[in-house]
N, CA, C and O atoms as a GROMACS GRO file, in nm:
protein
  496
    1UNK      N    1   0.082  -0.091  -0.002
    1UNK     CA    2  -0.002   0.011  -0.007
    1UNK      C    3   0.069   0.137  -0.018
    1UNK      O    4   0.170   0.138   0.053
    2UNK      N    5   0.055   0.215  -0.067
    2UNK     CA    6   0.162   0.326  -0.117
    2UNK      C    7   0.059   0.456  -0.046
    2UNK      O    8  -0.057   0.425  -0.019
    3UNK      N    9   0.105   0.597  -0.018
    3UNK     CA   10   0.059   0.682   0.018
    3UNK      C   11  -0.069   0.735  -0.056
    3UNK      O   12  -0.054   0.800  -0.160
    4UNK      N   13  -0.198   0.708  -0.004
    4UNK     CA   14  -0.316   0.739  -0.075
    4UNK      C   15  -0.364   0.652  -0.178
    4UNK      O   16  -0.439   0.693  -0.267
    5UNK      N   17  -0.321   0.520  -0.169
    5UNK     CA   18  -0.379   0.410  -0.273
    5UNK      C   19  -0.362   0.279  -0.205
    5UNK      O   20  -0.281   0.258  -0.114
    6UNK      N   21  -0.453   0.188  -0.260
    6UNK     CA   22  -0.418   0.048  -0.212
    6UNK      C   23  -0.442  -0.041  -0.360
    6UNK      O   24  -0.533  -0.024  -0.441
    7UNK      N   25  -0.350  -0.122  -0.365
    7UNK     CA   26  -0.347  -0.207  -0.464
    7UNK      C   27  -0.372  -0.359  -0.437
    7UNK      O   28  -0.286  -0.419  -0.372
    8UNK      N   29  -0.497  -0.434  -0.487
    8UNK     CA   30  -0.498  -0.598  -0.439
    8UNK      C   31  -0.559  -0.653  -0.554
    8UNK      O   32  -0.648  -0.607  -0.625
    9UNK      N   33  -0.489  -0.772  -0.561
    9UNK     CA   34  -0.561  -0.884  -0.671
    9UNK      C   35  -0.668  -0.919  -0.607
    9UNK      O   36  -0.671  -0.909  -0.484
   10UNK      N   37  -0.776  -0.965  -0.677
   10UNK     CA   38  -0.886  -1.014  -0.603
   10UNK      C   39  -0.886  -1.168  -0.523
   10UNK      O   40  -0.969  -1.209  -0.442
   11UNK      N   41  -0.786  -1.225  -0.565
   11UNK     CA   42  -0.724  -1.334  -0.500
   11UNK      C   43  -0.700  -1.313  -0.360
   11UNK      O   44  -0.722  -1.400  -0.277
   12UNK      N   45  -0.651  -1.191  -0.332
   12UNK     CA   46  -0.642  -1.174  -0.181
   12UNK      C   47  -0.745  -1.096  -0.103
   12UNK      O   48  -0.714  -1.054   0.008
   13UNK      N   49  -0.852  -1.076  -0.147
   13UNK     CA   50  -0.950  -1.045  -0.098
   13UNK      C   51  -1.011  -1.137   0.019
   13UNK      O   52  -1.014  -1.257  -0.009
   14UNK      N   53  -1.061  -1.100   0.145
   14UNK     CA   54  -1.103  -1.179   0.245
   14UNK      C   55  -1.249  -1.240   0.178
   14UNK      O   56  -1.339  -1.169   0.133
   15UNK      N   57  -1.248  -1.380   0.184
   15UNK     CA   58  -1.385  -1.442   0.144
   15UNK      C   59  -1.466  -1.474   0.247
   15UNK      O   60  -1.424  -1.512   0.357
   16UNK      N   61  -1.590  -1.458   0.214
   16UNK     CA   62  -1.693  -1.494   0.313
   16UNK      C   63  -1.795  -1.587   0.237
   16UNK      O   64  -1.834  -1.560   0.123
   17UNK      N   65  -1.845  -1.723   0.324
   17UNK     CA   66  -1.945  -1.808   0.252
   17UNK      C   67  -2.078  -1.722   0.261
   17UNK      O   68  -2.106  -1.646   0.354
   18UNK      N   69  -2.156  -1.745   0.149
   18UNK     CA   70  -2.295  -1.660   0.153
   18UNK      C   71  -2.391  -1.787   0.101
   18UNK      O   72  -2.343  -1.887   0.049
   19UNK      N   73  -2.516  -1.768   0.121
   19UNK     CA   74  -2.623  -1.845   0.097
   19UNK      C   75  -2.642  -1.842  -0.054
   19UNK      O   76  -2.598  -1.751  -0.125
   20UNK      N   77  -2.716  -1.956  -0.104
   20UNK     CA   78  -2.735  -1.982  -0.240
   20UNK      C   79  -2.613  -1.996  -0.315
   20UNK      O   80  -2.589  -1.925  -0.412
   21UNK      N   81  -2.517  -2.106  -0.264
   21UNK     CA   82  -2.403  -2.126  -0.345
   21UNK      C   83  -2.307  -2.000  -0.388
   21UNK      O   84  -2.254  -1.993  -0.499
   22UNK      N   85  -2.291  -1.896  -0.278
   22UNK     CA   86  -2.223  -1.789  -0.346
   22UNK      C   87  -2.131  -1.772  -0.246
   22UNK      O   88  -2.154  -1.794  -0.127
   23UNK      N   89  -2.003  -1.722  -0.304
   23UNK     CA   90  -1.894  -1.682  -0.224
   23UNK      C   91  -1.882  -1.539  -0.250
   23UNK      O   92  -1.877  -1.502  -0.367
   24UNK      N   93  -1.875  -1.432  -0.129
   24UNK     CA   94  -1.848  -1.296  -0.109
   24UNK      C   95  -1.710  -1.287  -0.119
   24UNK      O   96  -1.652  -1.375  -0.056
   25UNK      N   97  -1.631  -1.199  -0.186
   25UNK     CA   98  -1.494  -1.159  -0.190
   25UNK      C   99  -1.495  -0.998  -0.150
   25UNK      O  100  -1.498  -0.911  -0.238
   26UNK      N  101  -1.490  -0.970  -0.017
   26UNK     CA  102  -1.478  -0.852   0.045
   26UNK      C  103  -1.393  -0.735   0.002
   26UNK      O  104  -1.310  -0.683   0.077
   27UNK      N  105  -1.417  -0.697  -0.120
   27UNK     CA  106  -1.340  -0.618  -0.204
   27UNK      C  107  -1.294  -0.466  -0.113
   27UNK      O  108  -1.183  -0.431  -0.073
   28UNK      N  109  -1.410  -0.406  -0.102
   28UNK     CA  110  -1.451  -0.270  -0.012
   28UNK      C  111  -1.323  -0.269   0.107
   28UNK      O  112  -1.222  -0.200   0.119
   29UNK      N  113  -1.373  -0.368   0.176
   29UNK     CA  114  -1.295  -0.402   0.323
   29UNK      C  115  -1.154  -0.402   0.302
   29UNK      O  116  -1.080  -0.323   0.361
   30UNK      N  117  -1.099  -0.518   0.191
   30UNK     CA  118  -0.958  -0.546   0.166
   30UNK      C  119  -0.901  -0.418   0.109
   30UNK      O  120  -0.782  -0.402   0.132
   31UNK      N  121  -0.960  -0.324   0.040
   31UNK     CA  122  -0.878  -0.213   0.007
   31UNK      C  123  -0.897  -0.103   0.086
   31UNK      O  124  -0.820  -0.008   0.067
   32UNK      N  125  -1.014  -0.089   0.201
   32UNK     CA  126  -1.005   0.013   0.263
   32UNK      C  127  -1.096   0.137   0.214
   32UNK      O  128  -1.066   0.251   0.252
   33UNK      N  129  -1.191   0.119   0.142
   33UNK     CA  130  -1.257   0.213   0.079
   33UNK      C  131  -1.372   0.268   0.179
   33UNK      O  132  -1.413   0.188   0.262
   34UNK      N  133  -1.427   0.396   0.178
   34UNK     CA  134  -1.500   0.425   0.263
   34UNK      C  135  -1.604   0.510   0.191
   34UNK      O  136  -1.711   0.526   0.250
   35UNK      N  137  -1.587   0.574   0.058
   35UNK     CA  138  -1.680   0.636  -0.002
   35UNK      C  139  -1.815   0.559  -0.057
   35UNK      O  140  -1.927   0.610  -0.067
   36UNK      N  141  -1.783   0.434  -0.088
   36UNK     CA  142  -1.893   0.368  -0.149
   36UNK      C  143  -1.871   0.220  -0.098
   36UNK      O  144  -1.766   0.178  -0.050
   37UNK      N  145  -1.978   0.152  -0.116
   37UNK     CA  146  -1.972   0.011  -0.088
   37UNK      C  147  -1.941  -0.076  -0.241
   37UNK      O  148  -1.981  -0.039  -0.351
   38UNK      N  149  -1.871  -0.182  -0.216
   38UNK     CA  150  -1.852  -0.260  -0.351
   38UNK      C  151  -1.819  -0.405  -0.326
   38UNK      O  152  -1.741  -0.420  -0.232
   39UNK      N  153  -1.854  -0.500  -0.377
   39UNK     CA  154  -1.796  -0.650  -0.341
   39UNK      C  155  -1.790  -0.724  -0.447
   39UNK      O  156  -1.859  -0.680  -0.539
   40UNK      N  157  -1.720  -0.842  -0.476
   40UNK     CA  158  -1.723  -0.924  -0.574
   40UNK      C  159  -1.814  -1.041  -0.504
   40UNK      O  160  -1.805  -1.063  -0.384
   41UNK      N  161  -1.918  -1.128  -0.605
   41UNK     CA  162  -1.981  -1.221  -0.558
   41UNK      C  163  -1.942  -1.344  -0.675
   41UNK      O  164  -1.934  -1.322  -0.796
   42UNK      N  165  -1.922  -1.462  -0.616
   42UNK     CA  166  -1.904  -1.559  -0.721
   42UNK      C  167  -2.025  -1.664  -0.673
   42UNK      O  168  -2.051  -1.717  -0.565
   43UNK      N  169  -2.080  -1.665  -0.792
   43UNK     CA  170  -2.197  -1.781  -0.793
   43UNK      C  171  -2.199  -1.908  -0.843
   43UNK      O  172  -2.220  -1.912  -0.964
   44UNK      N  173  -2.184  -2.022  -0.782
   44UNK     CA  174  -2.165  -2.142  -0.833
   44UNK      C  175  -2.289  -2.183  -0.919
   44UNK      O  176  -2.388  -2.112  -0.901
   45UNK      N  177  -2.301  -2.284  -1.007
   45UNK     CA  178  -2.389  -2.339  -1.094
   45UNK      C  179  -2.511  -2.359  -0.987
   45UNK      O  180  -2.494  -2.405  -0.874
   46UNK      N  181  -2.646  -2.316  -1.043
   46UNK     CA  182  -2.774  -2.320  -0.963
   46UNK      C  183  -2.780  -2.237  -0.864
   46UNK      O  184  -2.877  -2.243  -0.789
   47UNK      N  185  -2.685  -2.148  -0.843
   47UNK     CA  186  -2.680  -2.077  -0.711
   47UNK      C  187  -2.760  -1.919  -0.729
   47UNK      O  188  -2.799  -1.884  -0.841
   48UNK      N  189  -2.775  -1.846  -0.628
   48UNK     CA  190  -2.801  -1.721  -0.651
   48UNK      C  191  -2.780  -1.643  -0.524
   48UNK      O  192  -2.763  -1.702  -0.417
   49UNK      N  193  -2.780  -1.526  -0.533
   49UNK     CA  194  -2.771  -1.433  -0.428
   49UNK      C  195  -2.935  -1.411  -0.349
   49UNK      O  196  -3.042  -1.449  -0.396
   50UNK      N  197  -2.916  -1.344  -0.229
   50UNK     CA  198  -3.069  -1.349  -0.186
   50UNK      C  199  -3.124  -1.225  -0.252
   50UNK      O  200  -3.069  -1.118  -0.276
   51UNK      N  201  -3.270  -1.274  -0.281
   51UNK     CA  202  -3.332  -1.142  -0.336
   51UNK      C  203  -3.360  -1.039  -0.231
   51UNK      O  204  -3.387  -1.081  -0.118
   52UNK      N  205  -3.358  -0.911  -0.254
   52UNK     CA  206  -3.348  -0.802  -0.161
   52UNK      C  207  -3.388  -0.674  -0.240
   52UNK      O  208  -3.384  -0.666  -0.363
   53UNK      N  209  -3.429  -0.574  -0.154
   53UNK     CA  210  -3.420  -0.420  -0.205
   53UNK      C  211  -3.338  -0.346  -0.132
   53UNK      O  212  -3.270  -0.412  -0.052
   54UNK      N  213  -3.319  -0.220  -0.132
   54UNK     CA  214  -3.219  -0.141  -0.059
   54UNK      C  215  -3.310  -0.040  -0.022
   54UNK      O  216  -3.256   0.069   0.002
   55UNK      N  217  -3.439  -0.045  -0.010
   55UNK     CA  218  -3.524   0.072   0.057
   55UNK      C  219  -3.479   0.111   0.183
   55UNK      O  220  -3.520   0.222   0.218
   56UNK      N  221  -3.401   0.046   0.270
   56UNK     CA  222  -3.355   0.093   0.392
   56UNK      C  223  -3.244   0.167   0.396
   56UNK      O  224  -3.220   0.259   0.473
   57UNK      N  225  -3.171   0.121   0.304
   57UNK     CA  226  -3.013   0.180   0.288
   57UNK      C  227  -3.054   0.316   0.208
   57UNK      O  228  -3.003   0.421   0.248
   58UNK      N  229  -3.120   0.319   0.125
   58UNK     CA  230  -3.160   0.394   0.005
   58UNK      C  231  -3.022   0.388  -0.115
   58UNK      O  232  -3.000   0.466  -0.207
   59UNK      N  233  -2.963   0.298  -0.084
   59UNK     CA  234  -2.858   0.256  -0.201
   59UNK      C  235  -2.897   0.237  -0.355
   59UNK      O  236  -2.983   0.155  -0.386
   60UNK      N  237  -2.836   0.310  -0.441
   60UNK     CA  238  -2.859   0.271  -0.579
   60UNK      C  239  -2.750   0.150  -0.592
   60UNK      O  240  -2.641   0.152  -0.533
   61UNK      N  241  -2.787   0.062  -0.662
   61UNK     CA  242  -2.667  -0.039  -0.670
   61UNK      C  243  -2.622  -0.066  -0.820
   61UNK      O  244  -2.715  -0.103  -0.891
   62UNK      N  245  -2.514  -0.057  -0.877
   62UNK     CA  246  -2.479  -0.116  -0.994
   62UNK      C  247  -2.430  -0.261  -0.986
   62UNK      O  248  -2.351  -0.305  -0.903
   63UNK      N  249  -2.502  -0.342  -1.103
   63UNK     CA  250  -2.430  -0.485  -1.092
   63UNK      C  251  -2.363  -0.488  -1.230
   63UNK      O  252  -2.413  -0.444  -1.333
   64UNK      N  253  -2.251  -0.541  -1.217
   64UNK     CA  254  -2.158  -0.565  -1.343
   64UNK      C  255  -2.137  -0.730  -1.363
   64UNK      O  256  -2.067  -0.789  -1.280
   65UNK      N  257  -2.199  -0.803  -1.475
   65UNK     CA  258  -2.127  -0.920  -1.463
   65UNK      C  259  -2.013  -0.922  -1.562
   65UNK      O  260  -2.011  -0.888  -1.680
   66UNK      N  261  -1.898  -0.981  -1.467
   66UNK     CA  262  -1.774  -0.964  -1.504
   66UNK      C  263  -1.740  -1.136  -1.588
   66UNK      O  264  -1.660  -1.148  -1.681
   67UNK      N  265  -1.804  -1.230  -1.539
   67UNK     CA  266  -1.755  -1.343  -1.616
   67UNK      C  267  -1.888  -1.447  -1.586
   67UNK      O  268  -1.943  -1.454  -1.477
   68UNK      N  269  -1.923  -1.518  -1.693
   68UNK     CA  270  -2.029  -1.627  -1.690
   68UNK      C  271  -2.171  -1.570  -1.775
   68UNK      O  272  -2.168  -1.476  -1.855
   69UNK      N  273  -2.270  -1.634  -1.746
   69UNK     CA  274  -2.390  -1.603  -1.798
   69UNK      C  275  -2.480  -1.620  -1.683
   69UNK      O  276  -2.497  -1.732  -1.636
   70UNK      N  277  -2.541  -1.509  -1.633
   70UNK     CA  278  -2.600  -1.487  -1.514
   70UNK      C  279  -2.739  -1.462  -1.578
   70UNK      O  280  -2.750  -1.450  -1.700
   71UNK      N  281  -2.849  -1.455  -1.491
   71UNK     CA  282  -2.961  -1.392  -1.495
   71UNK      C  283  -3.009  -1.303  -1.404
   71UNK      O  284  -3.006  -1.339  -1.286
   72UNK      N  285  -3.056  -1.183  -1.434
   72UNK     CA  286  -3.085  -1.082  -1.324
   72UNK      C  287  -3.229  -1.096  -1.310
   72UNK      O  288  -3.296  -1.096  -1.413
   73UNK      N  289  -3.288  -1.109  -1.195
   73UNK     CA  290  -3.427  -1.078  -1.156
   73UNK      C  291  -3.461  -0.962  -1.105
   73UNK      O  292  -3.425  -0.939  -0.989
   74UNK      N  293  -3.527  -0.877  -1.166
   74UNK     CA  294  -3.564  -0.748  -1.129
   74UNK      C  295  -3.699  -0.711  -1.126
   74UNK      O  296  -3.763  -0.686  -1.228
   75UNK      N  297  -3.751  -0.706  -0.992
   75UNK     CA  298  -3.893  -0.683  -0.986
   75UNK      C  299  -3.973  -0.809  -1.056
   75UNK      O  300  -4.073  -0.788  -1.124
   76UNK      N  301  -3.933  -0.911  -1.039
   76UNK     CA  302  -3.989  -1.052  -1.066
   76UNK      C  303  -3.960  -1.081  -1.229
   76UNK      O  304  -3.986  -1.196  -1.265
   77UNK      N  305  -3.916  -1.005  -1.313
   77UNK     CA  306  -3.879  -1.006  -1.426
   77UNK      C  307  -3.726  -1.061  -1.452
   77UNK      O  308  -3.632  -1.014  -1.389
   78UNK      N  309  -3.710  -1.166  -1.550
   78UNK     CA  310  -3.583  -1.230  -1.559
   78UNK      C  311  -3.528  -1.158  -1.664
   78UNK      O  312  -3.608  -1.139  -1.755
   79UNK      N  313  -3.395  -1.101  -1.684
   79UNK     CA  314  -3.325  -1.051  -1.744
   79UNK      C  315  -3.192  -1.126  -1.812
   79UNK      O  316  -3.102  -1.142  -1.729
   80UNK      N  317  -3.163  -1.171  -1.934
   80UNK     CA  318  -3.044  -1.229  -1.945
   80UNK      C  319  -2.917  -1.151  -1.927
   80UNK      O  320  -2.909  -1.036  -1.970
   81UNK      N  321  -2.814  -1.211  -1.864
   81UNK     CA  322  -2.687  -1.101  -1.823
   81UNK      C  323  -2.565  -1.155  -1.842
   81UNK      O  324  -2.499  -1.182  -1.741
   82UNK      N  325  -2.508  -1.183  -1.978
   82UNK     CA  326  -2.384  -1.246  -1.991
   82UNK      C  327  -2.294  -1.166  -1.961
   82UNK      O  328  -2.328  -1.052  -1.930
   83UNK      N  329  -2.167  -1.200  -1.961
   83UNK     CA  330  -2.058  -1.094  -1.905
   83UNK      C  331  -2.057  -0.977  -1.998
   83UNK      O  332  -2.082  -0.990  -2.118
   84UNK      N  333  -2.029  -0.864  -1.943
   84UNK     CA  334  -2.012  -0.735  -1.987
   84UNK      C  335  -2.146  -0.663  -1.973
   84UNK      O  336  -2.156  -0.552  -2.023
   85UNK      N  337  -2.261  -0.724  -1.902
   85UNK     CA  338  -2.396  -0.677  -1.870
   85UNK      C  339  -2.381  -0.580  -1.757
   85UNK      O  340  -2.331  -0.622  -1.653
   86UNK      N  341  -2.415  -0.467  -1.765
   86UNK     CA  342  -2.415  -0.360  -1.657
   86UNK      C  343  -2.578  -0.338  -1.617
   86UNK      O  344  -2.666  -0.331  -1.703
   87UNK      N  345  -2.603  -0.328  -1.479
   87UNK     CA  346  -2.745  -0.287  -1.451
   87UNK      C  347  -2.754  -0.215  -1.349
   87UNK      O  348  -2.717  -0.256  -1.239
   88UNK      N  349  -2.812  -0.079  -1.372
   88UNK     CA  350  -2.832   0.045  -1.243
   88UNK      C  351  -2.983  -0.008  -1.182
   88UNK      O  352  -3.081  -0.034  -1.251
   89UNK      N  353  -2.977  -0.016  -1.060
   89UNK     CA  354  -3.104  -0.068  -1.006
   89UNK      C  355  -3.134   0.036  -0.881
   89UNK      O  356  -3.049   0.054  -0.794
   90UNK      N  357  -3.248   0.095  -0.879
   90UNK     CA  358  -3.308   0.198  -0.783
   90UNK      C  359  -3.332   0.126  -0.647
   90UNK      O  360  -3.360   0.007  -0.650
   91UNK      N  361  -3.322   0.192  -0.530
   91UNK     CA  362  -3.333   0.130  -0.401
   91UNK      C  363  -3.462   0.030  -0.402
   91UNK      O  364  -3.446  -0.089  -0.378
   92UNK      N  365  -3.581   0.082  -0.431
   92UNK     CA  366  -3.712   0.001  -0.394
   92UNK      C  367  -3.720  -0.121  -0.483
   92UNK      O  368  -3.789  -0.210  -0.436
   93UNK      N  369  -3.672  -0.142  -0.588
   93UNK     CA  370  -3.655  -0.246  -0.679
   93UNK      C  371  -3.588  -0.396  -0.605
   93UNK      O  372  -3.472  -0.416  -0.572
   94UNK      N  373  -3.690  -0.477  -0.597
   94UNK     CA  374  -3.619  -0.608  -0.568
   94UNK      C  375  -3.541  -0.673  -0.661
   94UNK      O  376  -3.571  -0.692  -0.779
   95UNK      N  377  -3.421  -0.711  -0.596
   95UNK     CA  378  -3.325  -0.776  -0.733
   95UNK      C  379  -3.266  -0.922  -0.646
   95UNK      O  380  -3.266  -0.947  -0.525
   96UNK      N  381  -3.226  -0.988  -0.745
   96UNK     CA  382  -3.114  -1.092  -0.738
   96UNK      C  383  -3.048  -1.125  -0.842
   96UNK      O  384  -3.092  -1.084  -0.949
   97UNK      N  385  -2.936  -1.201  -0.843
   97UNK     CA  386  -2.845  -1.267  -0.937
   97UNK      C  387  -2.874  -1.406  -0.944
   97UNK      O  388  -2.860  -1.463  -0.836
   98UNK      N  389  -2.915  -1.483  -1.050
   98UNK     CA  390  -2.934  -1.609  -1.039
   98UNK      C  391  -2.813  -1.672  -1.152
   98UNK      O  392  -2.775  -1.601  -1.245
   99UNK      N  393  -2.761  -1.806  -1.130
   99UNK     CA  394  -2.678  -1.842  -1.208
   99UNK      C  395  -2.742  -1.987  -1.255
   99UNK      O  396  -2.739  -2.080  -1.174
  100UNK      N  397  -2.791  -2.006  -1.368
  100UNK     CA  398  -2.861  -2.130  -1.406
  100UNK      C  399  -2.779  -2.206  -1.513
  100UNK      O  400  -2.808  -2.310  -1.572
  101UNK      N  401  -2.675  -2.130  -1.524
  101UNK     CA  402  -2.570  -2.188  -1.626
  101UNK      C  403  -2.490  -2.320  -1.577
  101UNK      O  404  -2.529  -2.365  -1.469
  102UNK      N  405  -2.407  -2.374  -1.627
  102UNK     CA  406  -2.329  -2.486  -1.597
  102UNK      C  407  -2.181  -2.460  -1.541
  102UNK      O  408  -2.102  -2.546  -1.505
  103UNK      N  409  -2.160  -2.301  -1.544
  103UNK     CA  410  -2.032  -2.264  -1.508
  103UNK      C  411  -2.048  -2.156  -1.428
  103UNK      O  412  -2.151  -2.088  -1.434
  104UNK      N  413  -1.939  -2.126  -1.337
  104UNK     CA  414  -1.967  -1.988  -1.244
  104UNK      C  415  -1.973  -1.874  -1.285
  104UNK      O  416  -1.909  -1.841  -1.384
  105UNK      N  417  -2.044  -1.798  -1.225
  105UNK     CA  418  -2.056  -1.626  -1.254
  105UNK      C  419  -1.991  -1.545  -1.152
  105UNK      O  420  -2.005  -1.578  -1.034
  106UNK      N  421  -1.910  -1.431  -1.188
  106UNK     CA  422  -1.862  -1.343  -1.117
  106UNK      C  423  -1.905  -1.222  -1.151
  106UNK      O  424  -1.882  -1.166  -1.259
  107UNK      N  425  -1.983  -1.169  -1.040
  107UNK     CA  426  -2.013  -1.021  -1.051
  107UNK      C  427  -1.959  -0.909  -0.956
  107UNK      O  428  -1.921  -0.929  -0.841
  108UNK      N  429  -1.961  -0.782  -1.022
  108UNK     CA  430  -1.918  -0.698  -0.902
  108UNK      C  431  -2.061  -0.618  -0.878
  108UNK      O  432  -2.141  -0.584  -0.965
  109UNK      N  433  -2.071  -0.597  -0.734
  109UNK     CA  434  -2.192  -0.512  -0.689
  109UNK      C  435  -2.141  -0.391  -0.626
  109UNK      O  436  -2.077  -0.398  -0.521
  110UNK      N  437  -2.167  -0.274  -0.686
  110UNK     CA  438  -2.134  -0.146  -0.630
  110UNK      C  439  -2.259  -0.081  -0.562
  110UNK      O  440  -2.367  -0.096  -0.619
  111UNK      N  441  -2.253  -0.002  -0.435
  111UNK     CA  442  -2.389   0.045  -0.369
  111UNK      C  443  -2.354   0.187  -0.337
  111UNK      O  444  -2.243   0.199  -0.284
  112UNK      N  445  -2.409   0.278  -0.352
  112UNK     CA  446  -2.398   0.414  -0.316
  112UNK      C  447  -2.511   0.471  -0.291
  112UNK      O  448  -2.596   0.455  -0.378
  113UNK      N  449  -2.548   0.549  -0.175
  113UNK     CA  450  -2.673   0.627  -0.149
  113UNK      C  451  -2.634   0.778  -0.180
  113UNK      O  452  -2.554   0.849  -0.119
  114UNK      N  453  -2.714   0.808  -0.294
  114UNK     CA  454  -2.716   0.924  -0.358
  114UNK      C  455  -2.668   1.042  -0.271
  114UNK      O  456  -2.709   1.023  -0.157
  115UNK      N  457  -2.595   1.162  -0.282
  115UNK     CA  458  -2.590   1.257  -0.198
  115UNK      C  459  -2.522   1.374  -0.254
  115UNK      O  460  -2.457   1.355  -0.357
  116UNK      N  461  -2.527   1.501  -0.198
  116UNK     CA  462  -2.471   1.615  -0.250
  116UNK      C  463  -2.313   1.608  -0.249
  116UNK      O  464  -2.249   1.694  -0.309
  117UNK      N  465  -2.244   1.499  -0.178
  117UNK     CA  466  -2.105   1.496  -0.186
  117UNK      C  467  -2.041   1.460  -0.312
  117UNK      O  468  -1.928   1.503  -0.337
  118UNK      N  469  -2.114   1.374  -0.405
  118UNK     CA  470  -2.057   1.325  -0.518
  118UNK      C  471  -2.078   1.403  -0.615
  118UNK      O  472  -2.192   1.436  -0.646
  119UNK      N  473  -1.941   1.455  -0.699
  119UNK     CA  474  -1.938   1.552  -0.796
  119UNK      C  475  -1.884   1.461  -0.941
  119UNK      O  476  -1.774   1.406  -0.941
  120UNK      N  477  -1.955   1.455  -1.031
  120UNK     CA  478  -1.910   1.371  -1.154
  120UNK      C  479  -1.788   1.474  -1.215
  120UNK      O  480  -1.790   1.596  -1.198
  121UNK      N  481  -1.694   1.410  -1.280
  121UNK     CA  482  -1.571   1.439  -1.356
  121UNK      C  483  -1.637   1.505  -1.492
  121UNK      O  484  -1.743   1.450  -1.520
  122UNK      N  485  -1.609   1.581  -1.558
  122UNK     CA  486  -1.666   1.639  -1.690
  122UNK      C  487  -1.647   1.527  -1.797
  122UNK      O  488  -1.721   1.522  -1.895
  123UNK      N  489  -1.542   1.435  -1.776
  123UNK     CA  490  -1.577   1.331  -1.897
  123UNK      C  491  -1.658   1.206  -1.865
  123UNK      O  492  -1.671   1.116  -1.948
  124UNK      N  493  -1.710   1.203  -1.748
  124UNK     CA  494  -1.768   1.090  -1.711
  124UNK      C  495  -1.930   1.095  -1.735
  124UNK      O  496  -1.999   0.998  -1.706
   0.00000   0.00000   0.00000
């Protein structure tokens, strides 16, 4: 770790077993980030993360499918989500990621509660 930055490979992240045949890689904790939340989740064939919403936290979540062939279920509707799929999900929408394929799925989940502190860069 240098002054003002941290670099880690995902294999160095602390892992936590989750329900639904999933393993959470605690990326935010491993990097010491405090401005927003993010983690990797690895979902085995036939698995899924728990269906939930973020009404209580007010977080907008961004799901990015990095590897595999996932299905996003949002508000009860299934959406094919192959690697490279991005989904922005507002707090009250119920959501989950399912793995109906025969291979693993890896997804990056990012959550942030909108507020006045965030300022986008002119190029973003």
